[in-house]
C-alpha positions in Angstrom: -3.6 64.5 5.8 -3.5 68.3 5.4 -5.4 70.8 7.5 -6.1 74.5 7.1 -6.8 76.6 10.2 -9.0 79.7 10.2 -7.4 83.0 11.1 -8.4 86.7 11.1 -6.3 89.1 8.9 -5.2 91.9 11.3 -2.7 93.9 9.2 -1.1 94.2 5.8 2.7 94.1 5.8 3.4 94.4 2.1 1.8 93.6 -1.3 1.7 89.9 -0.6 2.0 89.4 3.2 -0.3 90.0 6.1 -0.4 89.3 9.8 -3.1 86.8 10.7 -4.4 86.1 14.2 -4.9 82.3 14.8 -6.4 81.8 18.2 -4.3 84.6 19.7 -1.1 83.6 17.9 0.0 86.1 15.3 1.8 84.8 12.1 2.9 86.3 8.9 0.9 84.7 6.0 1.4 84.9 2.3 -1.8 86.1 0.4 -0.7 85.4 -3.1 -3.1 82.5 -3.5 -6.1 84.8 -2.8 -5.0 87.6 -5.1 -2.4 89.4 -2.9 -2.7 91.8 0.1 -5.2 94.6 0.1 -6.3 96.8 3.1 -9.9 95.7 2.4 -8.9 92.2 3.7 -8.3 93.5 7.2 -10.8 91.8 9.6 -11.7 89.0 7.2 -11.1 85.3 7.9 -8.9 83.1 5.8 -8.0 79.5 5.8 -4.3 79.2 6.4 -2.2 76.2 5.4 1.6 76.1 5.8 2.0 79.9 5.8 -0.4 80.6 2.9 -4.0 81.9 2.9 -5.7 79.5 0.6 -9.3 81.0 0.7 -11.4 83.6 2.4 -14.2 82.3 4.6 -17.1 83.9 6.5 -17.2 84.4 10.3 -19.7 81.6 10.5 -17.5 79.1 8.6 -14.5 80.1 10.8 -16.4 79.5 14.0 -17.8 76.1 12.7 -14.3 74.9 11.7 -12.8 76.0 15.1 -15.6 74.2 16.9 -15.0 71.0 14.9 -11.3 71.2 15.7 -12.0 71.6 19.4 -14.3 68.6 19.3 -11.5 66.5 17.6 -9.0 67.6 20.2 -11.3 66.5 23.0 -11.5 62.9 21.6 -7.9 62.1 22.7 
């Protein structure tokens, strides 16, 4: 099973890479799959899977996914 985690784009590093904040952890993420890096993406949420942003999502979708992930982690 694969899972994508929501993260907020915080800075653009170059034409295809950004820094994304995922729950306080900052990672470099490739943005090629969503059309490349652009300063207009700062502050937007993206679904991140294995170092790639695979789609942009709304703040509401991001919160919903994070809440579902918290619920799943509490089941153990």
